[in-house]
N, C-alpha and C positions, 0 to 999 in steps of 0.2 A: 868771320869769313863765311860768305854764303856758298853753298854747293847746289848744283842742279837737282841731285838725287841723294837720298840717304836713308838710313834705317835707325830707328830709336828703340831702345830697350830700357825698361824700368827694372832696376835691380839693386840689391844691397849685398853685403858680405855673406849673409845667410844663404844666398842663392849663387854663390861663387862658382860651384861646379856646373850648375845649369847655365850660367852665363858663358863659361868657356865652351861648353858643348854647343850652345846656340850660335855663338860667334864662329866657331869652326864649321858648323853646318852651313852658315851663310857663305863663308869663304869657299866651301866645297861645292855648294849647289846653286848659289845665287851669283856671286861675283867676288873676285879677289881684290877689287879696287874700290868697291862701294864703301863710302865712309859710314861708320857706325858711331852713334852718340849714345852713351849710357846715362840715363837720368837717374840720379841717386834716389832710392826709395826711402832712405833715412840717412842718418849721420854715419852709419857704419859702412865705410867704403874704403878702408885701408887696403884690404886685399885686392879689391877691384881696381884701385888706382895703380897698384903694382902691376896688375895684369895689363892695364891700359898702356902703361909705360913701355911694355914689351911689343906692342903692336902699332904700326904706323897709322893705320886707318881708324884707330879708336880714339875717342875723346870723351871727357866727362862733362855733362851739362852743368854749367855753373851759374846760370841766371837765377839768383836767389829771389829776385823780385817776381819773376814769372812763377816760380814754385810757390811762393807765399800767396800770390794772387789766386792761383788755382785752388790751393788749400782753403783759403778764405771763402772763395766762391762756393765750394762744395759744402763747407760747414754752414754758411748762411742759408743755402738752399734747403738742406736737410733739416736744419733747426726750424725752418718754416713749415715743415710737414706736420699737420695736426697730430699724427700718431706719436711723434716724439714726446710730446708733452703729456701723453697718457701713460708713458713708461716711467719706471722708477729712474731717478736721476743717476743712480749707480749703474744701471744697465745702459742707459744712453751714453754715459761717459765712457764706459769700457768698450763700447762699440765704435767709438770715434777713431777713425783711421784716415785723416785727411790726406796723408802722404800718398795713398793709392791714386789720388786724382792728379798727381804730378805727371802721369802719362800724357795728359793733355797739354803739357808744356811743349809738346811736339809742334803745336800750332805757332809757337813763338821762336822756334829754333832756327838753325842755319840752313835747313834743307828746303828748297823750293817745292819739291815733290818728295814725299816720304812715305814709308811704311812703318807701322809700329808692330813689333813682335813681343808678345808676352814672354818673359824669361823662361817660363815653363813650357817651352816648345822647341822644336827643331825645324829649320827651314829645309824644304824639299825640292824647290824648283825656282828658276829665275823669275824676275818680276817685270819683264819687258811688256807683257800684255797689261799688267796693272798700271805701269807708267802711261801707256797709251790711253787707257780708259780715263785717266785723270785729265786728259785734254778735253773730255766731254762732261765728266762728273766731278763733283766736289768731294764726294766720299765713296770709297770702294770697300766693300765688306765681303766676308766669306764665312758665313756660319748659318746654323739652322735654328737660331733662337725664335725666328718667326713661326716655327712649327709648334711652339709650346702651347699648352692649353691656355685659354683666356685668363683663367684664375692665376696663372703664373707669369703672365705676360708683363711687359714693361709698363703698359698703360692701364688705367682704370677705365675700361671701355664705357661704362655707364656715364661717368662724368664727362669724358671727352666727347662722346656722342651728343650728350645734352648741350654741351657748350658750343663747340665749333667744328665738329668732325665734318659736317657737310661743306664748311668753308675751306677746309684744308685741301680738298681735292685729291686726296690720296687714300689708299687702303691702309689702315693702321697696321694690319698684320704684316704688310711688306716693310713697315718702318721699325720693326722690332729686330734687334741685332745685338751682338756682343761687342765688347771693347778689347778683346784679347788679341785681335789682329785687325788692323784697318789701315787704309792708305788715304792720304789727303794732301792738301797743299798748305804751305806756310801762309798764315794770315786769314784763312777761311773763317776761323773763330778768333778774331782779334779783340783788343780791349773794348772797342765800341760794341762789338757783337756780344761780348760777355756781359756788358752792362745792360744791354737790351734784354738778354736772356734773364738776368737777375731781376730786372723790373717786371718782366712777364711772370716769372716764377713766384716771386715774393709779393710784390705790390698788387699784381693782377691775379694772384692766387692760382696760377697755372701749375704750381707744384702739386695740386690736388689731382692733376691728370695722371701722375705716376702711381703705380701700384704700391700701396703702403706696406704690403708684405715684403717688398724687396728694398725697403728704405736703406739708404747709405750704400747703394750699389753703383759702381762706376758704369755698369752696363745700362742701367735705367736712365741715369743722367745723360749718358751719351746718346741714347735713343731720342731723348727730348732735344738735345743739342742739334742733332742732324735733321730733326723734323722742323725746328724753328730757326736755325741759323741761316739757311739759304733762302733767298728771295723766291727761288723756284724749287719747291719741295721735291720735284722729280729728279733732282740732280744727285741721286744716290743709286749706286749699282751694287747688288749683292749677287755674287757668283752662284749661290744656291737657288736663286730665282731666275737664272739666265735661261733664255730660249735655247741655248746650245747645251745639250744634255751632258756633253763631256766636261763642261765647266761646273756641273753640280756634283760636288764631292763631299764626303765626310772628312773629318780631320781630327777626331777625338780618339786618343789612345784607348780610352775605356768606352767601348760600346759600338764604335763605327766599324764597318767591314773594311779593314785595311790588310794589305798583302805585302810582306817584305820581299824585295828583290835586291839581294846584296845589302848595302847600307841604306837603301832607299825604301820608302813606303809609298804604296799606291792604293787608291780607293777601288774596291771591286765593284764593277758595274752591276746594278740590280735590274731584274726584269721590270719593264719590257725592253730595256736597253740590251743591245747585243753583248755577249760575254766579252770581257776585257778588263784592262786595268787603266785607271785614269790618274794622271799626275795630280798631286795635291800641293798647296802652297806651304803647309806646315803640318806637323803632328803636334797635338795639344796634350800636355801632361798636367793641366791645371788641377785635376782631381787628386793629385798626389803631392804630399808635403815635400818641401825642399829638404827636410831632414832625411827623408827616404833616399834622396839622391846623394846626400853627403855620406850616408852610411854605405851606399852602394860603391862609392868611390874609395871607401876605406876597405873594400873587399867583403863587406857584409852581404848576406843574402836577403833581398827585399823583393816583395811581390809587386813589381811594376812591369806592365806590358812593354815589350820591345826594349828591355833593359840593355841587351847586347848592342842595339843600334845607338842608344844613348851613350854607352861606354865607347863605342867606335868613335863618335865625334868628340867626346870629352877628352880622349887621349889621342886625337888625330895627329898631333904634331910630336907625339912621344913614341919612342920605341917600346916594344913590349918589355924590355929589360928595365925600363924606368918606371913601370907601373907598380902599384901595390902588389905584394906577393900573391895574394889570392886571385887577383885579376890576371896575373901572369900564368897561373895554373889553368885558369879558365880559358885563356887565349890559346895556350899550348894544347889543351884537350879539345878545343873547338866547341866549347859548351859554356853555358852559364848556369847558375843555380838560382832558383827562386824560393822564397820562403813566405809563409803567411805569418805576419808579425802583429802581435797585439801589445798594447801598452798597459802596464800595471804600475802601481805606485812604486817609484824609486828604481824600477828595473824594467828591462825589455825581455820578453820571452819569445823565442822562436818555437812555434807550435808544429810546423811541418815544413818539409823541404822536398822539392822535386827537381829532377833534371829536365831541361828542355833542349 
């Protein structure tokens, strides 16, 4: 059954707590009626399916043909990159995680317009403006990857410039972006478009355009896809390159200037902008392991920024009395505890703890 709008999330049971927090934040800050489709990141989805059964607007993506097609596409592309054959087979095998590319099943799913949220994030505002922009653009992004140094960028500028940069008619810097949050439309990258991309990447050796230092990255492959999928390369909008300064915001929990106001986070306007707070689409926790969040939800002290905001959404539908004991104490005292955690063989050691 097709829907006009919806949200996709890639997740497995290992990210169970993060999935609940993200879904609750979408319900609280985006929409209570927007359908959400969870794409399984692997076969471990027992807990996720139990959670989905409790929510009317949630579903599990079940198109195995689509998932297999995207995994095969990613594997074929990266195996065609020359650097892979210079690595030991053991290293190359262990780095192989084709399931990460299942996020692009969103192009095959039931939503005519959609937004993809990385499970390691929390939604912070409605998507009305984003849906409107999809009337004009094929892809809508919101990240600062384009500001990375050329050596860390998605493209090998030397090769692309030598090959076809002048023919593309775009600034390559503006085409560098993340795949942790994006909006697009069903069928923008369909089977025919995928086969064209496969031919260009493998048979025409355009895989060499991508920075070999970042091989097997969903971000890098997505940058190529958005560059080469559309007949008109300018059909991409990145909020962080907008002419409207209030649309240029940070979103990273680690590093960006974010200010909490209740359970919401805002980006702090930087000079020369006037002082103020700017709404953000989401806060990104990708730099922190899902294991940290599982520990946090068991009442452990873990060093994660804005942990109290995460816990607010994780237990949004539960009364304080239903939460783990140590979280009930924190809620009662109006505080959380953070700890610096290091990992040692066979055990975890908490080195320091501070109140915030």
